[in-house]
N, C-alpha and C positions, 0 to 999 in steps of 0.2 A: 504494500500500500504506500503510495506517494504521500509525502507530507509537504504542504505548500506553505511558504513563508508569506505569500500573498495570493489571494484568489478572490476576485471581485467581479460580479456581473451587475451592470447598471443599465436599466431600460432608458432609451432615448426619447420616448414619447410618453405623455401621460396615459395612465391606464384607460381613461375614458375614450381614447382614440381606437383602442383595440389593436393598434399596430405593435408588432413584436420586435422592433428595432432595438438592438442592444450592443454594448461593448462588454467583452468578457476578457479579463486579464488573469494569467496564471504564472506564478513564479515558484518553481519547486525549490524546496530548501536544499542548500548545499551541505547541510548537516555540519555547520561550522567550518565550511571550506573543504571538507573531505571528499565531497561528491560533486564533480564538475560536469556531469553528463545529463543534467536535469532537463526538465520540460519548462520552457520559457516562451509563452505564446500569447499573442494579442489577437482576439477575434472581434471583427466588426460585422454585424449583421443588420440587414435592412429588409424586412419582410422575408422574401424567399432567397435573397442574395446573401452570400456570406464569404468573407475573406479571412484568412488566417495568416498572420505574419509570425515567423519564428525568430527568436533572438538567442541563438546558440552561444553558450559561454564556455564551451569545453576547451578552447585554446586561447592563448593570449591574443592572437590576431582576431579570432572570432569575437572575443569580448570587445575589442576596439571597434570592430565593424558593427556589432549589435548596438553599442552605445551611440555610435555615429548615426545609425539608422533611426533609432528612437528620437534622437535630438533633431534630426532632419524632419521627421514626421511632425514633431511638436512645432517646429518652426513653420512648416508649410501650413499646418492646421491653424496656427495663430494668424498667419497672413490671410488665409481664407476667411477666418472669422472676422478679421478687420475689414476685408472687402465686403462681406455680407452686411456688416454694420453700416458702412458707407452707403451701400445701395438701399438698405432699409430706410435710412434717414432721407435719402433723396426721394424715394417713393412716397414716404409719409409727408414730406414737404410738398410734393406734387399733388397729393390727395387733398391736402388742406387748402390748396388754391382752387380746388374744384375742377371740373372737366374743362378741357380746352375746346374752344369753338373753332371750327374750320373757317379760315379766312375766305372771303369772297374774292373771286378773280376780277 
């Protein structure tokens, strides 16, 4: 039986939507550094689609790559969030002005 130092599933939508989108993260314990061949997985699911990303820690090079990979993901997701916020603000600003009327030729 595997022991996880971190195992968390978070649903991405409110339960009222009925959508089953989630993020599931698993970090198997290295048992104080003695076991380096563990299970380190990030799963992102959206309804019927699911991707799994592995973050292998078994070698020094793999550890560097895995940390680089998660840091890059965090950076890209942060930029994506910032772009969504900008577009949301523009859309809400446009909605508050009311519908645009077509100009007569």
